[in-house]
mmCIF file of the N, C-alpha and C atoms, coordinates in Angstrom:
data_MODEL
# 
_entry.id   MODEL 
# 
loop_
_atom_site.group_PDB 
_atom_site.id 
_atom_site.type_symbol 
_atom_site.label_atom_id 
_atom_site.label_alt_id 
_atom_site.label_comp_id 
_atom_site.label_asym_id 
_atom_site.label_entity_id 
_atom_site.label_seq_id 
_atom_site.pdbx_PDB_ins_code 
_atom_site.Cartn_x 
_atom_site.Cartn_y 
_atom_site.Cartn_z 
_atom_site.occupancy 
_atom_site.B_iso_or_equiv 
_atom_site.pdbx_formal_charge 
_atom_site.auth_seq_id 
_atom_site.auth_comp_id 
_atom_site.auth_asym_id 
_atom_site.auth_atom_id 
_atom_site.pdbx_PDB_model_num 
ATOM 1   N N  . MET A 1 1  ? 18.406  -1.838  6.458   1.00 0.00 ? 1  MET A N  1 
ATOM 2   C CA . MET A 1 1  ? 17.333  -0.887  6.469   1.00 0.00 ? 1  MET A CA 1 
ATOM 3   C C  . MET A 1 1  ? 16.279  -1.403  7.462   1.00 0.00 ? 1  MET A C  1 
ATOM 4   N N  . VAL A 1 2  ? 16.030  -0.630  8.513   1.00 0.00 ? 2  VAL A N  1 
ATOM 5   C CA . VAL A 1 2  ? 15.074  -1.027  9.535   1.00 0.00 ? 2  VAL A CA 1 
ATOM 6   C C  . VAL A 1 2  ? 14.010  0.053   9.670   1.00 0.00 ? 2  VAL A C  1 
ATOM 7   N N  . ILE A 1 3  ? 12.747  -0.345  9.557   1.00 0.00 ? 3  ILE A N  1 
ATOM 8   C CA . ILE A 1 3  ? 11.640  0.602   9.706   1.00 0.00 ? 3  ILE A CA 1 
ATOM 9   C C  . ILE A 1 3  ? 11.416  0.878   11.180  1.00 0.00 ? 3  ILE A C  1 
ATOM 10  N N  . ASP A 1 4  ? 11.360  2.151   11.521  1.00 0.00 ? 4  ASP A N  1 
ATOM 11  C CA . ASP A 1 4  ? 11.108  2.567   12.892  1.00 0.00 ? 4  ASP A CA 1 
ATOM 12  C C  . ASP A 1 4  ? 9.613   2.780   13.130  1.00 0.00 ? 4  ASP A C  1 
ATOM 13  N N  . SER A 1 5  ? 8.954   3.488   12.197  1.00 0.00 ? 5  SER A N  1 
ATOM 14  C CA . SER A 1 5  ? 7.531   3.782   12.387  1.00 0.00 ? 5  SER A CA 1 
ATOM 15  C C  . SER A 1 5  ? 6.874   4.172   11.071  1.00 0.00 ? 5  SER A C  1 
ATOM 16  N N  . PHE A 1 6  ? 5.546   4.189   11.117  1.00 0.00 ? 6  PHE A N  1 
ATOM 17  C CA . PHE A 1 6  ? 4.724   4.637   9.994   1.00 0.00 ? 6  PHE A CA 1 
ATOM 18  C C  . PHE A 1 6  ? 3.920   5.843   10.450  1.00 0.00 ? 6  PHE A C  1 
ATOM 19  N N  . GLU A 1 7  ? 3.646   6.755   9.533   1.00 0.00 ? 7  GLU A N  1 
ATOM 20  C CA . GLU A 1 7  ? 2.758   7.884   9.807   1.00 0.00 ? 7  GLU A CA 1 
ATOM 21  C C  . GLU A 1 7  ? 1.618   7.830   8.796   1.00 0.00 ? 7  GLU A C  1 
ATOM 22  N N  . PHE A 1 8  ? 0.385   7.783   9.310   1.00 0.00 ? 8  PHE A N  1 
ATOM 23  C CA . PHE A 1 8  ? -0.789  7.732   8.448   1.00 0.00 ? 8  PHE A CA 1 
ATOM 24  C C  . PHE A 1 8  ? -1.623  8.985   8.623   1.00 0.00 ? 8  PHE A C  1 
ATOM 25  N N  . PRO A 1 9  ? -2.342  9.394   7.568   1.00 0.00 ? 9  PRO A N  1 
ATOM 26  C CA . PRO A 1 9  ? -3.131  10.627  7.645   1.00 0.00 ? 9  PRO A CA 1 
ATOM 27  C C  . PRO A 1 9  ? -4.416  10.488  8.463   1.00 0.00 ? 9  PRO A C  1 
ATOM 28  N N  . ASP A 1 10 ? -4.784  9.253   8.807   1.00 0.00 ? 10 ASP A N  1 
ATOM 29  C CA . ASP A 1 10 ? -6.024  9.032   9.538   1.00 0.00 ? 10 ASP A CA 1 
ATOM 30  C C  . ASP A 1 10 ? -5.946  7.698   10.271  1.00 0.00 ? 10 ASP A C  1 
ATOM 31  N N  . THR A 1 11 ? -7.040  7.303   10.892  1.00 0.00 ? 11 THR A N  1 
ATOM 32  C CA . THR A 1 11 ? -7.066  6.034   11.629  1.00 0.00 ? 11 THR A CA 1 
ATOM 33  C C  . THR A 1 11 ? -7.965  5.012   10.948  1.00 0.00 ? 11 THR A C  1 
ATOM 34  N N  . SER A 1 12 ? -8.032  5.064   9.634   1.00 0.00 ? 12 SER A N  1 
ATOM 35  C CA . SER A 1 12 ? -8.902  4.173   8.871   1.00 0.00 ? 12 SER A CA 1 
ATOM 36  C C  . SER A 1 12 ? -8.454  2.716   8.909   1.00 0.00 ? 12 SER A C  1 
ATOM 37  N N  . PHE A 1 13 ? -7.178  2.470   9.198   1.00 0.00 ? 13 PHE A N  1 
ATOM 38  C CA . PHE A 1 13 ? -6.637  1.126   9.064   1.00 0.00 ? 13 PHE A CA 1 
ATOM 39  C C  . PHE A 1 13 ? -5.868  0.672   10.295  1.00 0.00 ? 13 PHE A C  1 
ATOM 40  N N  . LYS A 1 14 ? -5.906  -0.621  10.509  1.00 0.00 ? 14 LYS A N  1 
ATOM 41  C CA . LYS A 1 14 ? -4.979  -1.270  11.430  1.00 0.00 ? 14 LYS A CA 1 
ATOM 42  C C  . LYS A 1 14 ? -3.782  -1.639  10.562  1.00 0.00 ? 14 LYS A C  1 
ATOM 43  N N  . VAL A 1 15 ? -2.578  -1.360  11.028  1.00 0.00 ? 15 VAL A N  1 
ATOM 44  C CA . VAL A 1 15 ? -1.386  -1.523  10.205  1.00 0.00 ? 15 VAL A CA 1 
ATOM 45  C C  . VAL A 1 15 ? -0.489  -2.615  10.781  1.00 0.00 ? 15 VAL A C  1 
ATOM 46  N N  . ARG A 1 16 ? 0.009   -3.457  9.878   1.00 0.00 ? 16 ARG A N  1 
ATOM 47  C CA . ARG A 1 16 ? 0.986   -4.486  10.257  1.00 0.00 ? 16 ARG A CA 1 
ATOM 48  C C  . ARG A 1 16 ? 2.113   -4.488  9.248   1.00 0.00 ? 16 ARG A C  1 
ATOM 49  N N  . ALA A 1 17 ? 3.313   -4.543  9.750   1.00 0.00 ? 17 ALA A N  1 
ATOM 50  C CA . ALA A 1 17 ? 4.466   -4.689  8.863   1.00 0.00 ? 17 ALA A CA 1 
ATOM 51  C C  . ALA A 1 17 ? 4.710   -6.175  8.677   1.00 0.00 ? 17 ALA A C  1 
ATOM 52  N N  . GLY A 1 18 ? 5.152   -6.552  7.512   1.00 0.00 ? 18 GLY A N  1 
ATOM 53  C CA . GLY A 1 18 ? 5.400   -7.953  7.217   1.00 0.00 ? 18 GLY A CA 1 
ATOM 54  C C  . GLY A 1 18 ? 5.556   -8.142  5.732   1.00 0.00 ? 18 GLY A C  1 
ATOM 55  N N  . LEU A 1 19 ? 5.203   -9.309  5.259   1.00 0.00 ? 19 LEU A N  1 
ATOM 56  C CA . LEU A 1 19 ? 5.323   -9.590  3.835   1.00 0.00 ? 19 LEU A CA 1 
ATOM 57  C C  . LEU A 1 19 ? 4.137   -10.430 3.364   1.00 0.00 ? 19 LEU A C  1 
ATOM 58  N N  . PRO A 1 20 ? 2.920   -9.862  3.450   1.00 0.00 ? 20 PRO A N  1 
ATOM 59  C CA . PRO A 1 20 ? 1.766   -10.643 2.990   1.00 0.00 ? 20 PRO A CA 1 
ATOM 60  C C  . PRO A 1 20 ? 1.697   -10.714 1.463   1.00 0.00 ? 20 PRO A C  1 
ATOM 61  N N  . PHE A 1 21 ? 1.227   -11.837 0.973   1.00 0.00 ? 21 PHE A N  1 
ATOM 62  C CA . PHE A 1 21 ? 1.004   -12.034 -0.452  1.00 0.00 ? 21 PHE A CA 1 
ATOM 63  C C  . PHE A 1 21 ? -0.488  -11.966 -0.717  1.00 0.00 ? 21 PHE A C  1 
ATOM 64  N N  . TYR A 1 22 ? -0.859  -11.409 -1.856  1.00 0.00 ? 22 TYR A N  1 
ATOM 65  C CA . TYR A 1 22 ? -2.251  -11.309 -2.265  1.00 0.00 ? 22 TYR A CA 1 
ATOM 66  C C  . TYR A 1 22 ? -2.385  -11.954 -3.643  1.00 0.00 ? 22 TYR A C  1 
ATOM 67  N N  . GLY A 1 23 ? -2.994  -13.099 -3.685  1.00 0.00 ? 23 GLY A N  1 
ATOM 68  C CA . GLY A 1 23 ? -3.133  -13.791 -4.956  1.00 0.00 ? 23 GLY A CA 1 
ATOM 69  C C  . GLY A 1 23 ? -1.768  -14.200 -5.486  1.00 0.00 ? 23 GLY A C  1 
ATOM 70  N N  . ASP A 1 24 ? -1.653  -14.314 -6.792  1.00 0.00 ? 24 ASP A N  1 
ATOM 71  C CA . ASP A 1 24 ? -0.385  -14.761 -7.370  1.00 0.00 ? 24 ASP A CA 1 
ATOM 72  C C  . ASP A 1 24 ? 0.468   -13.618 -7.917  1.00 0.00 ? 24 ASP A C  1 
ATOM 73  N N  . ARG A 1 25 ? -0.064  -12.380 -7.895  1.00 0.00 ? 25 ARG A N  1 
ATOM 74  C CA . ARG A 1 25 ? 0.692   -11.275 -8.486  1.00 0.00 ? 25 ARG A CA 1 
ATOM 75  C C  . ARG A 1 25 ? 1.027   -10.148 -7.520  1.00 0.00 ? 25 ARG A C  1 
ATOM 76  N N  . TYR A 1 26 ? 0.427   -10.120 -6.358  1.00 0.00 ? 26 TYR A N  1 
ATOM 77  C CA . TYR A 1 26 ? 0.578   -8.967  -5.491  1.00 0.00 ? 26 TYR A CA 1 
ATOM 78  C C  . TYR A 1 26 ? 1.364   -9.305  -4.230  1.00 0.00 ? 26 TYR A C  1 
ATOM 79  N N  . LEU A 1 27 ? 2.256   -8.422  -3.881  1.00 0.00 ? 27 LEU A N  1 
ATOM 80  C CA . LEU A 1 27 ? 3.111   -8.587  -2.719  1.00 0.00 ? 27 LEU A CA 1 
ATOM 81  C C  . LEU A 1 27 ? 3.173   -7.235  -2.012  1.00 0.00 ? 27 LEU A C  1 
ATOM 82  N N  . SER A 1 28 ? 3.165   -7.245  -0.702  1.00 0.00 ? 28 SER A N  1 
ATOM 83  C CA . SER A 1 28 ? 3.248   -5.998  0.044   1.00 0.00 ? 28 SER A CA 1 
ATOM 84  C C  . SER A 1 28 ? 4.040   -6.225  1.318   1.00 0.00 ? 28 SER A C  1 
ATOM 85  N N  . TRP A 1 29 ? 4.736   -5.220  1.779   1.00 0.00 ? 29 TRP A N  1 
ATOM 86  C CA . TRP A 1 29 ? 5.436   -5.338  3.050   1.00 0.00 ? 29 TRP A CA 1 
ATOM 87  C C  . TRP A 1 29 ? 4.735   -4.542  4.139   1.00 0.00 ? 29 TRP A C  1 
ATOM 88  N N  . VAL A 1 30 ? 3.588   -3.932  3.806   1.00 0.00 ? 30 VAL A N  1 
ATOM 89  C CA . VAL A 1 30 ? 2.735   -3.264  4.786   1.00 0.00 ? 30 VAL A CA 1 
ATOM 90  C C  . VAL A 1 30 ? 1.319   -3.768  4.559   1.00 0.00 ? 30 VAL A C  1 
ATOM 91  N N  . LYS A 1 31 ? 0.685   -4.248  5.609   1.00 0.00 ? 31 LYS A N  1 
ATOM 92  C CA . LYS A 1 31 ? -0.688  -4.730  5.492   1.00 0.00 ? 31 LYS A CA 1 
ATOM 93  C C  . LYS A 1 31 ? -1.618  -3.745  6.184   1.00 0.00 ? 31 LYS A C  1 
ATOM 94  N N  . LEU A 1 32 ? -2.590  -3.237  5.433   1.00 0.00 ? 32 LEU A N  1 
ATOM 95  C CA . LEU A 1 32 ? -3.597  -2.324  5.963   1.00 0.00 ? 32 LEU A CA 1 
ATOM 96  C C  . LEU A 1 32 ? -4.903  -3.093  6.098   1.00 0.00 ? 32 LEU A C  1 
ATOM 97  N N  . GLU A 1 33 ? -5.469  -3.118  7.291   1.00 0.00 ? 33 GLU A N  1 
ATOM 98  C CA . GLU A 1 33 ? -6.725  -3.829  7.522   1.00 0.00 ? 33 GLU A CA 1 
ATOM 99  C C  . GLU A 1 33 ? -7.811  -2.831  7.894   1.00 0.00 ? 33 GLU A C  1 
ATOM 100 N N  . SER A 1 34 ? -8.986  -3.035  7.323   1.00 0.00 ? 34 SER A N  1 
ATOM 101 C CA . SER A 1 34 ? -10.130 -2.164  7.580   1.00 0.00 ? 34 SER A CA 1 
ATOM 102 C C  . SER A 1 34 ? -11.360 -3.027  7.836   1.00 0.00 ? 34 SER A C  1 
ATOM 103 N N  . ASP A 1 35 ? -12.325 -2.481  8.545   1.00 0.00 ? 35 ASP A N  1 
ATOM 104 C CA . ASP A 1 35 ? -13.551 -3.230  8.807   1.00 0.00 ? 35 ASP A CA 1 
ATOM 105 C C  . ASP A 1 35 ? -14.570 -3.081  7.687   1.00 0.00 ? 35 ASP A C  1 
ATOM 106 N N  . ARG A 1 36 ? -14.199 -2.343  6.634   1.00 0.00 ? 36 ARG A N  1 
ATOM 107 C CA . ARG A 1 36 ? -15.091 -2.175  5.486   1.00 0.00 ? 36 ARG A CA 1 
ATOM 108 C C  . ARG A 1 36 ? -14.261 -2.054  4.209   1.00 0.00 ? 36 ARG A C  1 
ATOM 109 N N  . PRO A 1 37 ? -14.852 -2.401  3.067   1.00 0.00 ? 37 PRO A N  1 
ATOM 110 C CA . PRO A 1 37 ? -14.131 -2.238  1.797   1.00 0.00 ? 37 PRO A CA 1 
ATOM 111 C C  . PRO A 1 37 ? -13.860 -0.752  1.523   1.00 0.00 ? 37 PRO A C  1 
ATOM 112 N N  . VAL A 1 38 ? -12.724 -0.455  0.937   1.00 0.00 ? 38 VAL A N  1 
ATOM 113 C CA . VAL A 1 38 ? -12.372 0.933   0.621   1.00 0.00 ? 38 VAL A CA 1 
ATOM 114 C C  . VAL A 1 38 ? -11.973 1.039   -0.846  1.00 0.00 ? 38 VAL A C  1 
ATOM 115 N N  . ASN A 1 39 ? -12.130 2.233   -1.375  1.00 0.00 ? 39 ASN A N  1 
ATOM 116 C CA . ASN A 1 39 ? -11.689 2.547   -2.726  1.00 0.00 ? 39 ASN A CA 1 
ATOM 117 C C  . ASN A 1 39 ? -11.072 3.937   -2.649  1.00 0.00 ? 39 ASN A C  1 
ATOM 118 N N  . ILE A 1 40 ? -9.759  3.992   -2.478  1.00 0.00 ? 40 ILE A N  1 
ATOM 119 C CA . ILE A 1 40 ? -9.057  5.259   -2.282  1.00 0.00 ? 40 ILE A CA 1 
ATOM 120 C C  . ILE A 1 40 ? -7.920  5.345   -3.290  1.00 0.00 ? 40 ILE A C  1 
ATOM 121 N N  . LYS A 1 41 ? -7.937  6.381   -4.080  1.00 0.00 ? 41 LYS A N  1 
ATOM 122 C CA . LYS A 1 41 ? -6.848  6.624   -5.033  1.00 0.00 ? 41 LYS A CA 1 
ATOM 123 C C  . LYS A 1 41 ? -5.796  7.511   -4.368  1.00 0.00 ? 41 LYS A C  1 
ATOM 124 N N  . ASP A 1 42 ? -4.549  7.158   -4.536  1.00 0.00 ? 42 ASP A N  1 
ATOM 125 C CA . ASP A 1 42 ? -3.413  7.933   -4.047  1.00 0.00 ? 42 ASP A CA 1 
ATOM 126 C C  . ASP A 1 42 ? -3.450  8.149   -2.533  1.00 0.00 ? 42 ASP A C  1 
ATOM 127 N N  . TYR A 1 43 ? -3.624  7.070   -1.795  1.00 0.00 ? 43 TYR A N  1 
ATOM 128 C CA . TYR A 1 43 ? -3.539  7.130   -0.336  1.00 0.00 ? 43 TYR A CA 1 
ATOM 129 C C  . TYR A 1 43 ? -2.055  7.200   0.012   1.00 0.00 ? 43 TYR A C  1 
ATOM 130 N N  . ARG A 1 44 ? -1.681  8.128   0.875   1.00 0.00 ? 44 ARG A N  1 
ATOM 131 C CA . ARG A 1 44 ? -0.266  8.354   1.171   1.00 0.00 ? 44 ARG A CA 1 
ATOM 132 C C  . ARG A 1 44 ? 0.032   8.131   2.649   1.00 0.00 ? 44 ARG A C  1 
ATOM 133 N N  . PHE A 1 45 ? 1.179   7.513   2.893   1.00 0.00 ? 45 PHE A N  1 
ATOM 134 C CA . PHE A 1 45 ? 1.667   7.402   4.261   1.00 0.00 ? 45 PHE A CA 1 
ATOM 135 C C  . PHE A 1 45 ? 3.185   7.494   4.246   1.00 0.00 ? 45 PHE A C  1 
ATOM 136 N N  . ILE A 1 46 ? 3.768   7.720   5.409   1.00 0.00 ? 46 ILE A N  1 
ATOM 137 C CA . ILE A 1 46 ? 5.206   7.961   5.520   1.00 0.00 ? 46 ILE A CA 1 
ATOM 138 C C  . ILE A 1 46 ? 5.862   6.835   6.306   1.00 0.00 ? 46 ILE A C  1 
ATOM 139 N N  . ILE A 1 47 ? 7.023   6.417   5.827   1.00 0.00 ? 47 ILE A N  1 
ATOM 140 C CA . ILE A 1 47 ? 7.839   5.430   6.537   1.00 0.00 ? 47 ILE A CA 1 
ATOM 141 C C  . ILE A 1 47 ? 9.042   6.165   7.113   1.00 0.00 ? 47 ILE A C  1 
ATOM 142 N N  . ASN A 1 48 ? 9.253   5.971   8.411   1.00 0.00 ? 48 ASN A N  1 
ATOM 143 C CA . ASN A 1 48 ? 10.438  6.521   9.082   1.00 0.00 ? 48 ASN A CA 1 
ATOM 144 C C  . ASN A 1 48 ? 11.393  5.378   9.382   1.00 0.00 ? 48 ASN A C  1 
ATOM 145 N N  . TYR A 1 49 ? 12.670  5.585   9.094   1.00 0.00 ? 49 TYR A N  1 
ATOM 146 C CA . TYR A 1 49 ? 13.667  4.542   9.281   1.00 0.00 ? 49 TYR A CA 1 
ATOM 147 C C  . TYR A 1 49 ? 14.429  4.730   10.589  1.00 0.00 ? 49 TYR A C  1 
ATOM 148 N N  . LYS A 1 50 ? 14.843  3.633   11.165  1.00 0.00 ? 50 LYS A N  1 
ATOM 149 C CA . LYS A 1 50 ? 15.537  3.632   12.448  1.00 0.00 ? 50 LYS A CA 1 
ATOM 150 C C  . LYS A 1 50 ? 16.845  4.417   12.367  1.00 0.00 ? 50 LYS A C  1 
ATOM 151 N N  . ASP A 1 51 ? 17.130  5.150   13.430  1.00 0.00 ? 51 ASP A N  1 
ATOM 152 C CA . ASP A 1 51 ? 18.356  5.942   13.576  1.00 0.00 ? 51 ASP A CA 1 
ATOM 153 C C  . ASP A 1 51 ? 18.511  7.015   12.496  1.00 0.00 ? 51 ASP A C  1 
ATOM 154 N N  . ASN A 1 52 ? 17.407  7.365   11.833  1.00 0.00 ? 52 ASN A N  1 
ATOM 155 C CA . ASN A 1 52 ? 17.439  8.383   10.776  1.00 0.00 ? 52 ASN A CA 1 
ATOM 156 C C  . ASN A 1 52 ? 18.520  8.098   9.735   1.00 0.00 ? 52 ASN A C  1 
ATOM 157 N N  . LYS A 1 53 ? 18.784  6.818   9.529   1.00 0.00 ? 53 LYS A N  1 
ATOM 158 C CA . LYS A 1 53 ? 19.813  6.432   8.558   1.00 0.00 ? 53 LYS A CA 1 
ATOM 159 C C  . LYS A 1 53 ? 19.404  6.811   7.133   1.00 0.00 ? 53 LYS A C  1 
ATOM 160 N N  . TYR A 1 54 ? 18.101  6.753   6.874   1.00 0.00 ? 54 TYR A N  1 
ATOM 161 C CA . TYR A 1 54 ? 17.553  7.144   5.573   1.00 0.00 ? 54 TYR A CA 1 
ATOM 162 C C  . TYR A 1 54 ? 16.480  8.199   5.812   1.00 0.00 ? 54 TYR A C  1 
ATOM 163 N N  . PRO A 1 55 ? 16.266  9.088   4.849   1.00 0.00 ? 55 PRO A N  1 
ATOM 164 C CA . PRO A 1 55 ? 15.212  10.087  5.035   1.00 0.00 ? 55 PRO A CA 1 
ATOM 165 C C  . PRO A 1 55 ? 13.829  9.417   5.007   1.00 0.00 ? 55 PRO A C  1 
ATOM 166 N N  . PRO A 1 56 ? 12.838  10.035  5.641   1.00 0.00 ? 56 PRO A N  1 
ATOM 167 C CA . PRO A 1 56 ? 11.484  9.483   5.575   1.00 0.00 ? 56 PRO A CA 1 
ATOM 168 C C  . PRO A 1 56 ? 11.040  9.334   4.116   1.00 0.00 ? 56 PRO A C  1 
ATOM 169 N N  . GLN A 1 57 ? 10.255  8.315   3.861   1.00 0.00 ? 57 GLN A N  1 
ATOM 170 C CA . GLN A 1 57 ? 9.803   8.019   2.508   1.00 0.00 ? 57 GLN A CA 1 
ATOM 171 C C  . GLN A 1 57 ? 8.276   8.050   2.466   1.00 0.00 ? 57 GLN A C  1 
ATOM 172 N N  . THR A 1 58 ? 7.723   8.805   1.523   1.00 0.00 ? 58 THR A N  1 
ATOM 173 C CA . THR A 1 58 ? 6.274   8.848   1.343   1.00 0.00 ? 58 THR A CA 1 
ATOM 174 C C  . THR A 1 58 ? 5.871   7.793   0.324   1.00 0.00 ? 58 THR A C  1 
ATOM 175 N N  . ILE A 1 59 ? 4.921   6.961   0.714   1.00 0.00 ? 59 ILE A N  1 
ATOM 176 C CA . ILE A 1 59 ? 4.415   5.890   -0.142  1.00 0.00 ? 59 ILE A CA 1 
ATOM 177 C C  . ILE A 1 59 ? 3.038   6.290   -0.659  1.00 0.00 ? 59 ILE A C  1 
ATOM 178 N N  . HIS A 1 60 ? 2.817   6.123   -1.949  1.00 0.00 ? 60 HIS A N  1 
ATOM 179 C CA . HIS A 1 60 ? 1.527   6.404   -2.587  1.00 0.00 ? 60 HIS A CA 1 
ATOM 180 C C  . HIS A 1 60 ? 0.945   5.069   -3.040  1.00 0.00 ? 60 HIS A C  1 
ATOM 181 N N  . VAL A 1 61 ? -0.274  4.760   -2.603  1.00 0.00 ? 61 VAL A N  1 
ATOM 182 C CA . VAL A 1 61 ? -0.920  3.510   -3.019  1.00 0.00 ? 61 VAL A CA 1 
ATOM 183 C C  . VAL A 1 61 ? -2.359  3.774   -3.430  1.00 0.00 ? 61 VAL A C  1 
ATOM 184 N N  . ASN A 1 62 ? -2.848  2.935   -4.312  1.00 0.00 ? 62 ASN A N  1 
ATOM 185 C CA . ASN A 1 62 ? -4.267  2.929   -4.657  1.00 0.00 ? 62 ASN A CA 1 
ATOM 186 C C  . ASN A 1 62 ? -4.883  1.721   -3.976  1.00 0.00 ? 62 ASN A C  1 
ATOM 187 N N  . LEU A 1 63 ? -5.969  1.937   -3.258  1.00 0.00 ? 63 LEU A N  1 
ATOM 188 C CA . LEU A 1 63 ? -6.627  0.871   -2.509  1.00 0.00 ? 63 LEU A CA 1 
ATOM 189 C C  . LEU A 1 63 ? -7.959  0.537   -3.166  1.00 0.00 ? 63 LEU A C  1 
ATOM 190 N N  . TYR A 1 64 ? -8.226  -0.753  -3.322  1.00 0.00 ? 64 TYR A N  1 
ATOM 191 C CA . TYR A 1 64 ? -9.427  -1.223  -3.998  1.00 0.00 ? 64 TYR A CA 1 
ATOM 192 C C  . TYR A 1 64 ? -10.245 -2.103  -3.060  1.00 0.00 ? 64 TYR A C  1 
ATOM 193 N N  . PRO A 1 65 ? -11.566 -2.128  -3.252  1.00 0.00 ? 65 PRO A N  1 
ATOM 194 C CA . PRO A 1 65 ? -12.431 -2.866  -2.328  1.00 0.00 ? 65 PRO A CA 1 
ATOM 195 C C  . PRO A 1 65 ? -12.382 -4.382  -2.482  1.00 0.00 ? 65 PRO A C  1 
ATOM 196 N N  . ASP A 1 66 ? -11.858 -4.867  -3.622  1.00 0.00 ? 66 ASP A N  1 
ATOM 197 C CA . ASP A 1 66 ? -11.833 -6.317  -3.837  1.00 0.00 ? 66 ASP A CA 1 
ATOM 198 C C  . ASP A 1 66 ? -10.788 -6.678  -4.891  1.00 0.00 ? 66 ASP A C  1 
ATOM 199 N N  . GLN A 1 67 ? -10.536 -7.942  -5.016  1.00 0.00 ? 67 GLN A N  1 
ATOM 200 C CA . GLN A 1 67 ? -9.529  -8.445  -5.953  1.00 0.00 ? 67 GLN A CA 1 
ATOM 201 C C  . GLN A 1 67 ? -9.885  -8.103  -7.399  1.00 0.00 ? 67 GLN A C  1 
ATOM 202 N N  . ALA A 1 68 ? -11.155 -8.217  -7.750  1.00 0.00 ? 68 ALA A N  1 
ATOM 203 C CA . ALA A 1 68 ? -11.572 -7.938  -9.133  1.00 0.00 ? 68 ALA A CA 1 
ATOM 204 C C  . ALA A 1 68 ? -11.292 -6.487  -9.512  1.00 0.00 ? 68 ALA A C  1 
ATOM 205 N N  . SER A 1 69 ? -11.563 -5.562  -8.612  1.00 0.00 ? 69 SER A N  1 
ATOM 206 C CA . SER A 1 69 ? -11.293 -4.142  -8.880  1.00 0.00 ? 69 SER A CA 1 
ATOM 207 C C  . SER A 1 69 ? -9.801  -3.882  -9.025  1.00 0.00 ? 69 SER A C  1 
ATOM 208 N N  . ALA A 1 70 ? -9.001  -4.511  -8.176  1.00 0.00 ? 70 ALA A N  1 
ATOM 209 C CA . ALA A 1 70 ? -7.548  -4.345  -8.259  1.00 0.00 ? 70 ALA A CA 1 
ATOM 210 C C  . ALA A 1 70 ? -7.018  -4.930  -9.565  1.00 0.00 ? 70 ALA A C  1 
ATOM 211 N N  . ASP A 1 71 ? -7.513  -6.110  -9.938  1.00 0.00 ? 71 ASP A N  1 
ATOM 212 C CA . ASP A 1 71 ? -7.085  -6.734  -11.195 1.00 0.00 ? 71 ASP A CA 1 
ATOM 213 C C  . ASP A 1 71 ? -7.444  -5.862  -12.396 1.00 0.00 ? 71 ASP A C  1 
ATOM 214 N N  . LYS A 1 72 ? -8.654  -5.305  -12.391 1.00 0.00 ? 72 LYS A N  1 
ATOM 215 C CA . LYS A 1 72 ? -9.097  -4.452  -13.507 1.00 0.00 ? 72 LYS A CA 1 
ATOM 216 C C  . LYS A 1 72 ? -8.201  -3.220  -13.615 1.00 0.00 ? 72 LYS A C  1 
ATOM 217 N N  . ALA A 1 73 ? -7.907  -2.563  -12.499 1.00 0.00 ? 73 ALA A N  1 
ATOM 218 C CA . ALA A 1 73 ? -7.040  -1.385  -12.516 1.00 0.00 ? 73 ALA A CA 1 
ATOM 219 C C  . ALA A 1 73 ? -5.641  -1.745  -12.999 1.00 0.00 ? 73 ALA A C  1 
ATOM 220 N N  . TYR A 1 74 ? -5.137  -2.892  -12.574 1.00 0.00 ? 74 TYR A N  1 
ATOM 221 C CA . TYR A 1 74 ? -3.813  -3.352  -13.005 1.00 0.00 ? 74 TYR A CA 1 
ATOM 222 C C  . TYR A 1 74 ? -3.797  -3.571  -14.518 1.00 0.00 ? 74 TYR A C  1 
ATOM 223 N N  . GLU A 1 75 ? -4.805  -4.250  -15.024 1.00 0.00 ? 75 GLU A N  1 
ATOM 224 C CA . GLU A 1 75 ? -4.883  -4.506  -16.469 1.00 0.00 ? 75 GLU A CA 1 
ATOM 225 C C  . GLU A 1 75 ? -4.974  -3.206  -17.258 1.00 0.00 ? 75 GLU A C  1 
ATOM 226 N N  . GLU A 1 76 ? -5.774  -2.258  -16.779 1.00 0.00 ? 76 GLU A N  1 
ATOM 227 C CA . GLU A 1 76 ? -5.901  -0.970  -17.471 1.00 0.00 ? 76 GLU A CA 1 
ATOM 228 C C  . GLU A 1 76 ? -4.569  -0.221  -17.478 1.00 0.00 ? 76 GLU A C  1 
ATOM 229 N N  . ARG A 1 77 ? -3.890  -0.233  -16.339 1.00 0.00 ? 77 ARG A N  1 
ATOM 230 C CA . ARG A 1 77 ? -2.615  0.492   -16.234 1.00 0.00 ? 77 ARG A CA 1 
ATOM 231 C C  . ARG A 1 77 ? -1.543  -0.149  -17.119 1.00 0.00 ? 77 ARG A C  1 
ATOM 232 N N  . THR A 1 78 ? -1.459  -1.462  -17.124 1.00 0.00 ? 78 THR A N  1 
ATOM 233 C CA . THR A 1 78 ? -0.416  -2.123  -17.891 1.00 0.00 ? 78 THR A CA 1 
ATOM 234 C C  . THR A 1 78 ? -0.725  -2.120  -19.384 1.00 0.00 ? 78 THR A C  1 
ATOM 235 N N  . SER A 1 79 ? -1.985  -2.134  -19.760 1.00 0.00 ? 79 SER A N  1 
ATOM 236 C CA . SER A 1 79 ? -2.311  -2.111  -21.194 1.00 0.00 ? 79 SER A CA 1 
ATOM 237 C C  . SER A 1 79 ? -1.989  -0.739  -21.788 1.00 0.00 ? 79 SER A C  1 
ATOM 238 N N  . VAL A 1 80 ? -2.092  0.324   -21.010 1.00 0.00 ? 80 VAL A N  1 
ATOM 239 C CA . VAL A 1 80 ? -1.728  1.656   -21.469 1.00 0.00 ? 80 VAL A CA 1 
ATOM 240 C C  . VAL A 1 80 ? -0.215  1.739   -21.666 1.00 0.00 ? 80 VAL A C  1 
ATOM 241 N N  . GLN A 1 81 ? 0.546   1.118   -20.766 1.00 0.00 ? 81 GLN A N  1 
ATOM 242 C CA . GLN A 1 81 ? 2.006   1.144   -20.871 1.00 0.00 ? 81 GLN A CA 1 
ATOM 243 C C  . GLN A 1 81 ? 2.496   0.335   -22.062 1.00 0.00 ? 81 GLN A C  1 
ATOM 244 N N  . ASP A 1 82 ? 1.747   -0.674  -22.466 1.00 0.00 ? 82 ASP A N  1 
ATOM 245 C CA . ASP A 1 82 ? 2.164   -1.524  -23.588 1.00 0.00 ? 82 ASP A CA 1 
ATOM 246 C C  . ASP A 1 82 ? 1.949   -0.864  -24.934 1.00 0.00 ? 82 ASP A C  1 
ATOM 247 N N  . ASP A 1 83 ? 1.107   0.149   -25.013 1.00 0.00 ? 83 ASP A N  1 
ATOM 248 C CA . ASP A 1 83 ? 0.805   0.817   -26.300 1.00 0.00 ? 83 ASP A CA 1 
ATOM 249 C C  . ASP A 1 83 ? 1.948   1.650   -26.800 1.00 0.00 ? 83 ASP A C  1 
# 
């Protein structure tokens, strides 16, 4: 599986493909960089695969301005699933 390109709805971020780690629990294969903190729920972008071997895939992510906000959202989401 080889990524050919990404499609974003705006130019809010500088995008890098890779495998950055965030803290001890978070892993991503797309790094979005911004010059300011953001708080965006359900930000969507599209991944296109090389040679059209796979159909384009829409990714939905929630973006938080800092680690504490991301941790709080994670705890809230997982505590609801545990009930």
